[in-house]
C-alpha positions in Angstrom: 32.4 -5.6 -3.4 29.4 -4.5 -5.6 26.6 -2.7 -3.4 23.1 -3.7 -3.1 20.8 -2.6 -6.1 17.5 -3.1 -4.0 19.2 -0.8 -1.4 20.2 1.9 -3.8 17.0 1.7 -5.4 15.3 1.7 -2.2 17.5 4.8 -1.3 17.1 6.9 -4.0 13.4 6.0 -4.6 13.0 7.2 -0.9 14.7 10.3 -1.9 13.0 10.6 -5.6 9.6 10.5 -3.1 10.8 13.3 -0.9 11.4 15.4 -4.2 8.1 14.2 -5.3 6.0 15.1 -2.1 7.8 18.5 -1.4 6.3 20.0 -4.6 3.5 18.3 -4.3 2.9 20.4 -0.7 4.7 23.7 -2.0 3.2 24.2 -5.4 -0.4 24.6 -4.4 0.9 26.6 -1.6 2.5 29.1 -3.8 -0.1 28.7 -6.6 -2.6 30.2 -4.4 0.2 33.1 -3.5 1.4 33.9 -6.4 -0.2 34.9 -9.7 0.6 33.4 -12.7 2.5 36.0 -14.0 4.8 36.0 -10.8 5.0 32.1 -11.4 5.7 32.8 -14.9 8.6 35.4 -14.4 10.2 32.9 -12.0 10.2 30.1 -14.9 11.5 32.2 -17.4 14.6 33.6 -15.5 15.2 30.2 -14.2 15.0 28.7 -17.7 17.7 31.3 -19.1 19.7 30.8 -16.1 19.5 26.7 -16.8 21.6 27.5 -20.0 24.7 29.1 -18.4 24.3 26.0 -16.1 24.3 23.7 -18.8 27.8 25.0 -20.2 29.1 25.0 -16.5 28.3 21.3 -16.1 29.4 20.3 -19.7 29.0 16.7 -19.7 30.6 16.0 -16.3 28.1 14.7 -14.2 26.9 11.8 -16.5 30.3 11.1 -17.6 31.9 11.3 -13.9 29.6 9.0 -12.6 30.4 6.4 -15.0 34.2 7.4 -14.9 34.3 6.7 -10.9 32.1 3.4 -11.5 34.6 2.1 -13.1 37.4 2.8 -10.7 35.3 1.7 -7.4 37.9 -0.5 -6.1 41.1 1.5 -6.9 41.2 4.2 -4.4 44.2 5.8 -6.1 42.2 5.9 -9.3 39.0 7.0 -8.5 40.8 10.1 -6.4 42.7 11.1 -9.7 39.4 11.0 -11.5 37.6 12.9 -8.6 40.2 15.6 -8.5 40.4 16.0 -12.1 36.8 16.1 -12.8 35.9 18.4 -10.3 38.9 21.0 -11.0 37.2 20.9 -14.8 33.5 21.7 -13.0 35.5 24.4 -11.0 37.0 26.0 -14.1 34.0 25.9 -16.0 31.6 27.2 -13.3 33.9 30.4 -12.8 34.1 31.2 -16.5 30.4 30.6 -16.8 29.6 32.8 -13.8 31.2 35.9 -15.2 29.6 35.5 -18.7 26.2 35.1 -16.4 26.7 38.0 -14.5 27.2 40.1 -17.6 24.4 38.4 -19.2 22.1 40.0 -15.9 23.5 43.6 -15.8 22.8 43.6 -20.0 20.0 41.7 -20.5 17.7 40.9 -17.4 16.6 44.5 -16.0 13.1 43.5 -15.7 14.2 40.6 -13.4 17.2 41.5 -12.5 17.3 40.4 -8.7 16.3 37.2 -9.3 18.4 36.5 -12.2 21.3 37.7 -9.7 20.1 35.3 -7.2 19.9 32.4 -9.8 23.4 32.7 -10.0 23.8 30.6 -6.9 22.7 27.7 -9.6 25.9 27.9 -11.3 28.0 28.1 -7.9 26.0 24.8 -6.9 27.7 23.3 -10.3 31.1 23.6 -9.0 30.6 21.5 -5.4 28.3 19.5 -6.3 29.6 16.1 -6.0 26.9 13.9 -6.2 28.2 12.3 -9.0 30.9 11.1 -7.3 29.1 9.5 -4.5 26.7 7.6 -7.3 29.7 6.4 -9.4 30.8 4.4 -5.8 27.0 3.3 -5.5 26.3 5.0 -1.9 23.1 6.2 -2.6 21.9 6.6 0.8 24.3 9.3 1.6 23.5 11.8 -1.1 19.6 10.8 -0.1 19.8 11.4 3.3 21.3 14.6 3.1 19.4 15.7 0.0 16.0 15.0 2.1 17.3 17.0 5.0 17.9 19.9 3.2 14.8 19.9 0.8 12.6 19.5 4.3 14.3 22.6 5.6 13.6 24.3 2.3 10.3 23.4 2.6 10.0 24.4 6.2 11.3 28.1 5.2 8.9 28.6 2.1 6.0 27.5 4.7 7.4 29.9 7.3 8.5 33.1 5.5 7.0 33.3 2.3 3.6 34.9 2.9 2.0 36.9 0.4 2.8 37.9 -3.5 5.6 40.4 -2.5 7.8 37.2 -1.2 8.6 36.1 -4.6 12.4 36.9 -4.2 12.7 35.2 -1.0 10.9 32.2 -2.6 14.1 32.0 -5.2 16.5 32.4 -2.5 15.1 29.2 -0.7 15.0 27.3 -3.8 18.8 27.7 -4.6 20.7 28.6 -1.7 19.2 25.1 0.2 20.1 23.3 -2.7 23.8 24.8 -2.6 24.0 24.0 1.1 22.9 20.4 0.8 25.6 19.8 -1.8 28.4 21.1 0.4 27.6 19.3 3.2 28.5 15.9 1.2 32.0 17.2 1.3 32.3 15.6 4.8 32.3 12.6 3.2 35.0 12.9 0.9 38.4 11.8 3.2 36.8 8.4 3.5 37.3 7.9 -0.1 40.1 9.7 -1.4 44.1 9.8 -1.4 46.8 12.4 -2.4 47.2 12.1 -5.8 50.0 14.1 -7.8 50.3 15.1 -11.9 46.7 16.1 -12.1 45.1 16.9 -15.7 41.5 17.5 -15.8 41.3 18.4 -19.1 42.4 14.6 -19.9 38.9 13.2 -20.9 37.9 16.2 -22.8 36.5 14.5 -25.8 34.5 12.1 -24.1 33.0 15.1 -21.7 32.2 17.2 -24.9 30.3 14.0 -26.5 28.0 13.8 -23.6 27.7 17.4 -23.6 26.2 17.6 -27.2 23.1 15.6 -26.3 22.8 17.4 -23.0 22.6 20.9 -25.1 20.1 19.1 -27.4 17.9 17.9 -24.2 17.7 21.3 -23.1 16.2 22.5 -26.2 13.0 20.8 -25.6 13.5 20.8 -21.8 14.2 24.4 -21.2 13.7 26.4 -24.4 9.8 25.8 -24.4 9.6 28.0 -21.4 12.0 30.7 -22.9 10.1 30.6 -26.5 6.5 30.9 -24.5 8.2 34.1 -23.1 9.5 35.5 -26.5 6.2 35.2 -28.0 3.4 35.9 -25.3 2.5 39.0 -23.7 3.6 39.0 -20.0 4.2 35.8 -18.5 1.0 33.9 -17.5 1.5 31.4 -20.3 4.8 30.9 -18.5 3.1 30.3 -15.4 0.4 27.7 -16.8 3.5 25.8 -18.6 5.5 25.8 -15.5 2.8 24.4 -13.1 1.5 21.9 -15.3 4.9 20.7 -16.4 6.4 20.6 -13.1 3.4 18.1 -11.5 3.9 15.5 -14.3 7.5 15.9 -14.1 7.6 15.3 -10.5 5.3 12.1 -10.8 7.9 11.1 -13.5 10.8 10.8 -10.7 8.8 7.7 -9.5 9.0 6.4 -13.3 12.9 7.2 -13.4 14.0 6.1 -9.8 15.4 3.1 -11.2 17.5 4.8 -14.1 20.1 6.2 -12.0 21.0 3.3 -9.6 21.5 1.0 -12.8 23.9 3.3 -14.4 27.0 2.1 -12.4 25.7 -1.5 -12.5 25.3 -1.8 -16.1 28.5 -0.4 -17.0 30.2 -2.3 -14.7 28.7 -5.7 -16.1 29.3 -4.3 -19.7 33.0 -3.8 -19.1 32.8 -7.1 -17.7 31.5 -8.7 -20.8 28.4 -10.3 -19.1 26.0 -9.0 -21.7 23.3 -11.3 -20.6 23.3 -9.8 -17.3 23.4 -6.8 -19.0 20.1 -7.6 -21.0 18.6 -8.5 -17.7 19.1 -5.3 -16.1 17.8 -3.6 -18.8 14.5 -5.7 -19.2 13.7 -5.2 -15.9 14.0 -1.4 -16.1 11.7 -1.1 -19.2 9.1 -3.5 -17.2 9.2 -1.2 -14.1 8.6 2.2 -16.3 5.7 0.2 -18.2 4.1 -0.6 -14.6 4.8 3.0 -13.2 4.2 5.2 -16.1 1.2 4.0 -17.7 -1.1 4.6 -14.8 0.3 7.8 -13.9 -0.9 8.7 -17.7 -3.9 7.7 -17.6 -4.6 9.3 -14.1 -3.9 12.5 -15.1 -6.1 12.3 -18.5 -9.0 11.2 -16.1 -8.8 13.3 -13.3 -7.5 16.8 -14.9 -10.8 18.5 -14.3 -10.9 18.1 -10.8 -7.3 18.2 -10.3 -6.5 21.6 -11.8 -9.1 23.9 -9.5 -8.3 21.7 -6.5 -4.4 21.8 -6.7 -3.8 25.3 -8.2 -6.7 27.3 -7.2 -8.1 30.1 -9.5 -6.3 31.4 -12.2 -4.6 28.1 -13.4 -7.7 26.7 -15.2 -5.4 26.1 -18.6 -3.8 23.3 -16.8 -6.5 21.5 -16.9 -5.5 21.2 -20.9 -2.2 20.9 -20.2 -1.7 18.1 -17.8 -3.1 15.6 -20.4 -0.9 16.2 -23.0 1.9 16.2 -20.6 0.4 13.1 -18.7 2.3 11.0 -22.3 6.0 12.1 -21.2 6.3 9.8 -18.6 6.1 6.9 -20.9 8.1 8.2 -23.7 10.6 9.7 -21.3 10.6 6.4 -19.1 11.5 4.5 -22.1 13.9 7.3 -23.6 15.7 7.5 -20.0 16.4 3.8 -20.3 17.7 3.7 -23.6 19.8 6.7 -23.2 21.3 7.0 -20.1 21.0 3.2 -18.9 21.9 1.6 -22.0 24.0 4.2 -24.5 25.7 5.8 -21.8 26.8 2.6 -19.6 28.3 1.2 -23.0 29.7 4.0 -24.3 27.5 4.9 -27.1 27.4 8.5 -26.6 27.0 9.3 -30.2 23.9 7.4 -29.8 22.6 9.1 -27.4 23.6 12.4 -29.0 21.6 11.2 -32.2 18.5 10.7 -30.2 18.4 13.7 -28.5 19.2 16.3 -31.2 16.4 14.4 -33.5 14.2 15.5 -30.7 15.7 19.1 -30.4 15.1 19.4 -33.8 11.6 18.5 -33.7 10.9 20.5 -30.6 12.3 23.7 -32.1 10.2 23.4 -35.4 7.4 22.4 -33.8 7.9 25.5 -31.0 8.4 28.1 -33.9 4.8 26.7 -35.5 2.9 25.9 -32.4 3.8 28.4 -29.6 2.8 31.6 -31.7 -0.6 29.6 -32.4 -1.4 28.2 -29.1 1.1 29.2 -26.8 1.6 26.9 -23.6 -0.6 24.2 -24.9 1.2 24.9 -28.3 4.7 24.2 -26.3 3.1 20.9 -24.4 2.3 19.1 -27.8 6.2 20.3 -29.2 7.5 18.6 -26.3 5.2 15.5 -26.5 6.3 15.1 -30.1 9.9 15.8 -29.4 9.8 13.2 -26.7 8.3 10.4 -28.8 10.7 11.4 -31.5 13.8 10.6 -28.9 12.2 7.4 -28.0 11.5 5.6 -31.5 15.5 7.0 -32.6 16.5 4.8 -29.8 14.6 1.9 -30.6 14.9 1.8 -34.0 19.1 2.0 -33.3 18.6 -0.7 -30.7 16.4 -2.6 -33.5 19.0 -2.2 -36.7 22.1 -3.0 -34.6 20.4 -5.9 -33.0 21.9 -5.5 -29.5 19.0 -7.4 -27.8 15.7 -8.1 -28.9 12.9 -5.7 -28.8 10.0 -8.1 -28.5 10.2 -8.4 -24.4 10.1 -4.9 -24.2 6.7 -4.4 -25.8 5.0 -8.0 -25.2 5.4 -7.3 -21.1 3.6 -4.3 -21.4 0.1 -5.7 -22.3 -1.1 -6.0 -18.5 0.1 -2.8 -17.9 -2.2 -1.2 -20.7 -5.4 -3.0 -19.7 -4.8 -2.1 -15.9 -4.2 1.5 -17.1 -7.3 1.7 -19.2 -9.3 -0.1 -16.4 -8.3 2.5 -13.8 -8.9 5.5 -16.2 -12.2 4.3 -17.1 -13.2 4.0 -13.8 -11.7 7.0 -12.3 -13.4 9.0 -15.3 -16.7 8.1 -14.2 -16.3 8.4 -10.8 -15.5 12.2 -10.8 -18.9 13.0 -11.6 -20.3 11.3 -8.5 -18.2 13.6 -6.2 -18.0 17.4 -6.0 -14.6 18.9 -6.9 -12.8 19.3 -3.5 -9.9 18.1 -2.0 -11.3 14.8 -0.2 -12.5 13.9 -3.6 -9.5 14.4 -5.1 -7.5 12.3 -2.3 -10.5 9.6 -3.0 -10.2 9.6 -7.0 -6.0 9.0 -6.3 -6.8 6.4 -3.8 -9.2 4.5 -5.9 -7.0 4.8 -8.9 -4.0 2.9 -7.1 -6.3 0.4 -5.5 -8.4 -0.4 -8.9 -4.4 -0.6 -11.1 -3.1 -2.6 -8.7 -5.7 -5.1 -8.3 -6.2 -5.6 -11.7 -2.2 -6.5 -12.5 -2.9 -9.2 -9.2 -6.2 -10.3 -10.5 -3.7 -10.6 -14.3 -1.4 -12.4 -12.0 1.8 -10.0 -13.2 5.0 -11.6 -12.3 7.0 -8.5 -12.4 4.9 -7.3 -9.2 4.6 -10.7 -7.6 8.4 -10.5 -7.6 8.0 -7.5 -6.3 6.0 -8.5 -3.6 8.4 -11.3 -2.9 11.4 -9.4 -2.7 9.9 -7.3 -0.4 8.3 -9.7 2.4 12.2 -11.5 1.6 13.8 -8.2 2.8 11.6 -8.0 6.2 12.4 -11.3 6.8 16.4 -11.4 6.2 16.2 -8.3 8.6 17.3 -10.9 11.3 19.3 -13.2 9.2 23.0 -13.2 9.8 24.8 -10.9 7.5 26.5 -13.4 5.1 22.8 -14.9 3.9 21.6 -11.6 3.7 24.7 -10.5 1.5 23.8 -13.6 -0.7 20.4 -12.6 -0.8 21.2 -9.3 -2.7 23.2 -10.8 -5.6 20.5 -13.4 -5.9 19.3 -12.9 -9.7 15.3 -13.5 -10.0 14.0 -16.0 -12.5 13.6 -14.2 -16.1 9.9 -13.9 -17.1 8.2 -15.8 -20.1 8.9 -12.8 -22.4 12.4 -12.4 -21.1 13.1 -16.1 -22.1 
């Protein structure tokens, strides 16, 4: 039986909020303990380890989730799919781990210990089975375990990381708790699997590699930035500025992309059933959700970056005030490209188009990095990332327009209320910040005011999507005391289409 999108979205959003809140709490603490050079050292080492993690994963995460979603109801088929994908990940992880250890001994002398600790990220690939549970749409299980172990990680950092000499301890906590959290998910497996014979882990290598190529290209403009800053800059200060500014925007971005991971199995299932009308309906609502969430985040960062930076990061991170407005554009661009690439192209088996979009982005990013990083260091890398993401998003929309998969008019016509609300909110915050001192309480007032102003503007403009979300929320509260059949029927009820969708 199909799982509830609303419940899975709530589970995943709760998890994403936790992933958002914990770095929000930890980042200023770490920024006040470690110098930008120490943060940059970790950022650079982590970026290098990420390349090896990439080869350990190949394209199995997205492929695995989709493969399991296709056979949710067939216990033998999903068991075979699980063990074949797991064995493939185990083999690639083992080979990659050997190569990484060789790299550590040969090239990582300056940060050898940190580099070795980060090998746990490769071990984590082998035993991470979140893709399996997500393919079954069991988001509650993965969310609960991840939240518990993230809380344990945060507690350990506050208890034991006390000064600038504790960088190694910080890196251990950041990696080890992730591994432990993923290992704990194996306790759920017996419920879903049966014994199968004749396994062939290389059965779907072509599809896996087709998803690996866009992952490599994506890595170019998500990780290579940090590596190239390290190569072209003296020391690791610029890496530190870039890491902290990018991190906070990517944290906010989790609220924008929270719906995406939930929709993959649902859209894939509807597409396989030939129900393109329902696929289009889901996609339009995903785009609308991105507009509603991403636009105020972008205008918020642009408006209050000068207050946010000294309050949140402390001394030594002043350059983040320049980087934050640039990075804020990624909330809109990545949000839209996430719907295009992950929710649409992957779900309907158009991996080649996903590959095309991210290769375009990778080429643009690499070329601009070569030009801009030597001139402007971290600021140049941030500009290159924003332009690359624009190229990815534009390429995806051009393909949709050319092939007429669905009409793009509703995708953009539904956004006007959010742009008006974002501009009104941004203007109000820009003026309000000059009336208050630079302090923690004033930053809190600015953020709270921005949320109130934005959603009040949407209410005044009678945004149908927001009203529909409010109606669903109230309905879910009322159904708590309703009989199970009524609740299940309500979960599958489809709300009315908006004017743009019609």
